[in-house]
C-alpha positions as CSV (number, residue, x, y, z in Angstrom):
1,X,23.6,30.5,-23.0
2,X,20.1,31.2,-23.2
3,X,17.8,34.4,-24.4
4,X,14.3,35.2,-23.3
5,X,12.1,35.3,-26.3
6,X,10.2,38.3,-26.4
7,X,11.9,40.2,-24.0
8,X,15.2,41.5,-25.0
9,X,16.8,39.7,-22.2
10,X,19.9,38.2,-22.3
11,X,20.6,35.7,-20.0
12,X,23.7,33.2,-19.4
13,X,21.9,30.5,-17.3
14,X,18.0,31.2,-17.7
15,X,17.6,31.8,-13.6
16,X,14.3,33.7,-12.2
17,X,14.9,35.7,-8.9
18,X,11.6,34.9,-7.6
19,X,12.4,31.1,-7.6
20,X,15.9,31.2,-7.2
21,X,17.3,29.7,-3.6
22,X,20.8,30.5,-2.3
23,X,23.4,28.0,-1.1
24,X,23.8,26.6,2.3
25,X,26.6,28.8,3.0
26,X,23.9,31.9,3.0
27,X,20.8,30.0,4.9
28,X,19.0,32.5,7.2
29,X,20.5,29.8,10.5
30,X,23.8,30.9,9.8
31,X,25.7,33.0,12.6
32,X,27.2,35.0,9.6
33,X,24.6,35.3,6.8
34,X,26.9,37.1,4.5
35,X,30.5,36.6,4.5
36,X,32.2,39.5,2.3
37,X,30.6,40.8,-1.2
38,X,33.0,39.5,-3.7
39,X,33.4,35.7,-1.8
40,X,29.4,35.9,-1.3
41,X,28.8,36.0,-5.4
42,X,31.6,33.3,-6.4
43,X,29.4,31.4,-3.9
44,X,26.1,32.0,-5.6
45,X,27.7,31.9,-8.8
46,X,28.8,28.4,-8.8
47,X,26.0,27.2,-7.0
48,X,23.7,28.4,-9.9
49,X,25.7,27.1,-12.5
50,X,25.3,23.5,-10.7
51,X,29.1,23.5,-9.1
52,X,29.9,22.8,-5.0
53,X,31.2,26.3,-3.9
54,X,32.4,24.7,-0.6
55,X,35.2,22.8,-2.3
56,X,36.7,26.3,-2.8
57,X,36.7,27.8,0.5
58,X,40.0,26.3,2.3
59,X,41.7,29.4,1.7
60,X,39.8,31.1,4.5
61,X,42.1,29.0,6.8
62,X,45.2,31.4,5.8
63,X,43.1,34.1,7.1
64,X,45.7,36.4,9.1
65,X,45.3,39.3,11.1
66,X,46.5,42.6,9.2
67,X,46.8,45.8,11.5
68,X,43.9,47.2,11.9
69,X,41.8,44.1,10.2
70,X,41.5,40.5,9.3
71,X,42.0,39.7,5.3
72,X,39.6,40.1,3.3
73,X,39.2,36.7,1.8
74,X,38.2,35.2,-1.7
75,X,38.9,32.3,-3.4
76,X,42.3,31.6,-5.1
77,X,41.6,32.7,-8.9
78,X,43.9,29.4,-9.4
79,X,41.9,27.3,-7.2
80,X,38.8,28.5,-8.7
81,X,40.1,27.4,-12.3
82,X,41.4,24.1,-11.1
83,X,38.5,22.6,-9.1
84,X,35.7,24.6,-11.8
85,X,37.7,25.4,-15.3
86,X,36.5,28.5,-14.4
87,X,39.1,31.6,-15.0
88,X,38.9,35.0,-13.5
89,X,40.7,38.1,-14.8
90,X,41.1,41.7,-15.2
91,X,38.8,43.0,-18.0
92,X,39.2,46.7,-19.5
93,X,35.9,48.2,-19.5
94,X,36.9,51.2,-22.2
95,X,32.8,50.4,-23.6
96,X,29.5,51.1,-21.9
97,X,28.8,48.3,-19.3
98,X,25.7,47.0,-20.7
99,X,27.1,46.6,-24.2
100,X,30.3,44.9,-22.7
101,X,28.0,42.7,-20.3
102,X,25.7,41.6,-23.3
103,X,28.3,40.7,-25.4
104,X,30.1,38.6,-22.9
105,X,26.9,36.6,-21.9
106,X,26.1,36.1,-25.4
107,X,29.7,34.3,-25.8
108,X,29.1,32.2,-22.8
109,X,31.1,34.3,-20.6
110,X,30.4,36.7,-18.1
111,X,31.4,40.2,-15.8
112,X,32.4,40.3,-12.6
113,X,31.8,44.5,-12.1
114,X,32.3,46.8,-8.7
115,X,29.0,49.2,-8.3
116,X,27.3,51.2,-6.5
117,X,24.8,49.6,-3.6
118,X,23.0,53.5,-4.0
119,X,21.3,51.2,-6.6
120,X,20.9,48.0,-5.8
121,X,17.2,47.7,-4.1
122,X,18.1,44.2,-2.5
123,X,20.2,46.2,0.2
124,X,17.3,48.2,1.0
125,X,18.0,47.5,4.8
126,X,21.7,49.3,4.3
127,X,22.6,51.2,2.0
128,X,20.1,51.6,-1.0
129,X,19.3,55.0,-1.5
130,X,21.4,56.1,1.3
131,X,24.8,55.4,1.0
132,X,27.1,55.0,-2.1
133,X,29.2,51.8,-1.6
134,X,31.2,50.1,-3.9
135,X,30.1,46.5,-3.7
136,X,30.8,43.3,-6.1
137,X,28.2,41.7,-8.9
138,X,28.2,38.9,-10.9
139,X,26.1,39.8,-14.1
140,X,23.5,37.0,-15.1
141,X,21.1,38.8,-17.8
142,X,20.7,42.2,-18.8
143,X,17.8,44.0,-21.6
144,X,19.5,46.9,-22.5
145,X,16.0,48.1,-24.3
146,X,14.0,47.3,-21.3
147,X,16.4,48.3,-19.1
148,X,16.6,45.2,-16.6
149,X,19.8,43.9,-15.1
150,X,19.7,40.8,-13.2
151,X,22.9,39.7,-10.6
152,X,24.5,38.1,-7.8
153,X,25.1,40.3,-5.1
154,X,25.5,39.0,-1.2
155,X,23.5,35.8,-0.7
156,X,21.3,35.9,-3.1
157,X,20.2,36.5,-7.2
158,X,18.3,40.0,-7.9
159,X,16.8,42.0,-10.4
160,X,16.7,46.2,-10.7
161,X,15.5,48.1,-13.6
162,X,14.6,51.7,-14.7
163,X,16.3,54.5,-12.9
164,X,18.5,52.3,-10.9
165,X,19.5,50.4,-14.3
166,X,20.3,54.0,-15.6
167,X,21.7,55.3,-12.8
168,X,24.1,52.0,-11.6
169,X,25.9,52.2,-15.2
170,X,25.6,56.3,-15.3
171,X,23.4,56.7,-18.8
172,X,20.9,59.3,-19.9
173,X,22.1,61.9,-17.9
174,X,25.5,64.1,-17.6
175,X,27.9,62.5,-15.1
176,X,30.7,64.0,-13.4
177,X,33.8,63.1,-15.9
178,X,36.4,62.7,-12.5
179,X,34.3,59.5,-11.6
180,X,37.2,56.2,-12.4
181,X,35.4,53.1,-14.2
182,X,34.7,50.4,-12.2
183,X,37.1,47.3,-11.6
184,X,36.2,44.8,-14.1
185,X,37.0,41.1,-14.2
186,X,35.5,38.6,-17.2
187,X,34.7,34.9,-15.6
188,X,35.3,32.4,-18.4
189,X,33.7,29.1,-18.3
190,X,36.0,27.4,-20.4
191,X,39.5,27.5,-18.7
192,X,39.4,23.5,-18.5
193,X,38.1,20.3,-16.5
194,X,34.9,20.9,-14.3
195,X,35.4,18.6,-11.6
196,X,32.7,16.7,-9.9
197,X,31.9,14.1,-7.6
198,X,34.6,12.7,-5.1
199,X,37.3,13.5,-7.9
200,X,36.2,17.5,-6.8
201,X,36.3,16.3,-3.4
202,X,40.1,15.2,-3.7
203,X,41.5,17.8,-5.1
204,X,39.5,19.9,-2.8
205,X,41.1,18.3,0.0
206,X,44.9,18.9,-1.7
207,X,44.3,22.4,-1.6
208,X,43.1,22.3,1.9
209,X,46.3,20.6,2.7
210,X,48.5,23.7,0.8
211,X,46.1,26.5,2.7
212,X,46.6,24.8,6.3
213,X,50.5,24.4,5.2
214,X,50.3,28.2,4.7
215,X,48.6,29.3,7.6
216,X,49.9,32.3,9.2
217,X,52.6,32.1,12.5
218,X,52.4,32.9,15.3
219,X,48.7,32.8,16.2
220,X,47.1,35.8,14.6
221,X,44.7,36.0,17.4
222,X,47.4,36.8,20.1
223,X,48.0,39.9,17.9
224,X,44.7,40.9,17.4
225,X,44.3,41.0,21.1
226,X,47.0,43.0,21.7
227,X,46.2,45.7,19.3
228,X,41.9,45.4,20.5
229,X,43.4,46.4,24.1
230,X,45.0,49.5,22.2
231,X,41.8,50.0,19.8
232,X,39.3,49.7,22.9
233,X,39.4,52.9,24.8
234,X,38.9,54.7,21.1
235,X,36.1,52.6,20.2
236,X,34.5,53.4,23.6
237,X,34.3,57.4,22.9
238,X,33.3,56.7,18.9
239,X,30.0,56.9,17.6
240,X,28.2,53.7,16.3
241,X,29.4,53.7,12.8
242,X,32.5,53.6,13.8
243,X,32.1,50.6,16.0
244,X,30.4,49.0,12.9
245,X,33.5,49.6,10.5
246,X,35.8,48.4,13.2
247,X,33.1,45.2,14.1
248,X,33.0,44.2,10.4
249,X,36.7,44.6,9.5
250,X,37.7,42.7,12.7
251,X,35.6,40.1,14.2
252,X,32.7,39.8,11.9
253,X,35.4,39.1,8.8
254,X,37.3,36.2,11.0
255,X,34.1,34.6,12.7
256,X,32.5,34.3,8.7
257,X,36.1,33.0,7.4
258,X,36.0,30.5,10.1
259,X,32.4,29.7,9.8
260,X,32.7,29.0,6.3
261,X,36.1,27.1,6.9
262,X,34.4,24.6,9.5
263,X,31.4,24.0,6.6
264,X,34.2,23.1,3.9
265,X,35.9,21.0,6.8
266,X,33.0,19.0,7.3
267,X,32.3,18.3,3.1
268,X,36.1,17.9,2.5
269,X,37.1,15.3,5.4
270,X,33.7,14.3,7.1
271,X,33.9,12.6,10.4
272,X,37.6,12.7,10.0
273,X,37.3,16.9,10.5
274,X,35.0,17.0,13.3
275,X,37.4,18.2,15.8
276,X,38.4,20.9,13.4
277,X,35.1,21.7,12.8
278,X,34.1,22.1,16.4
279,X,37.4,23.9,17.0
280,X,36.1,26.4,14.2
281,X,32.9,26.6,15.5
282,X,34.4,27.6,18.6
283,X,35.9,30.6,17.2
284,X,32.7,31.6,15.5
285,X,30.8,31.9,19.0
286,X,33.8,33.5,20.3
287,X,33.6,36.5,18.0
288,X,29.8,36.6,17.7
289,X,30.5,37.1,21.5
290,X,33.0,39.7,20.9
291,X,31.3,41.4,18.6
292,X,28.0,42.1,21.2
293,X,30.5,43.4,23.7
294,X,32.1,45.8,21.2
295,X,28.4,47.1,20.3
296,X,28.0,48.3,23.9
297,X,31.2,50.8,23.2
298,X,31.9,50.8,27.0
299,X,35.1,49.7,28.4
300,X,35.5,45.8,29.3
301,X,38.6,43.2,29.6
302,X,39.1,41.2,26.3
303,X,41.8,39.0,27.2
304,X,40.1,36.4,28.4
305,X,37.7,36.0,25.2
306,X,40.5,36.6,22.9
307,X,42.4,34.2,24.9
308,X,39.8,31.3,24.1
309,X,40.0,32.1,20.3
310,X,43.4,31.9,20.4
311,X,43.0,28.3,22.2
312,X,40.4,27.5,19.4
313,X,42.4,28.3,16.7
314,X,45.1,26.6,17.8
315,X,43.4,23.0,18.7
316,X,41.4,23.5,14.7
317,X,44.8,23.4,13.4
318,X,46.3,20.6,15.8
319,X,43.1,18.7,14.4
320,X,43.8,19.6,10.9
321,X,47.6,18.7,10.8
322,X,46.8,15.3,12.1
323,X,43.6,14.6,9.9
324,X,46.0,15.8,6.8
325,X,48.9,14.0,8.0
């Protein structure tokens, strides 16, 4: 924990938003710049701490079609603890959040909190001051007197202040009493050994094998294809927001999962995983293409595209089975 002298800013890692550089998983050349709000913040928090977040991403290979969406994937808490010695568990937000955040940072810990994107200037292109959308952040620094808050959100590290600070923490005016407190988790950094180098890679390979063994059966793209055929007429008659919501929960979610999965396999297995990584990249490209077709909101035959996605899924796991023995 560090404190910036003379500013009242209590900081866990001593970062500067202007100088921060995101992890390669959030590089601008990625097909999907973001995964989902929770996974993205863990990626960036661990990266900023000096860890390799790719090690924890074997979990994405367990994504399944849930009936109306693909799995909202998150690194498993037990994986995060095993690899990095970081324990994440629920916490009771019974006091003002700025006080709890400052206290935990002073103790060398932090919080993950669900906040309202309406007051987050880093999402100016989407929901800032236009839509109330819950989104998870990792608190990194806070200045209660100066009304500043620094946090990991999406693919980066940001600061908000002033009116945004007061509104996001519900301070300084009367707020509706029927709004529930946000879901809050404490992040402890003292939960066990922090693996490095080849020890980290070996542990990630062990976890990868477990996740591969728990892949959904049968092939989830077959179930997705059947549901998509039912959903297309309704989507074609709906509005742009309905498409956006559907695409985010389906092709974008699974596409981003397998893009991360390909990077994870490359990092864990190297050349041994090339065939699996290539097959996952076919899934990413197929999801992107299917997303473009859905965006037109016109009827089309999705069966060939879904059949290719299903074939790529089979190829990916056959290659992983071979590489992992």
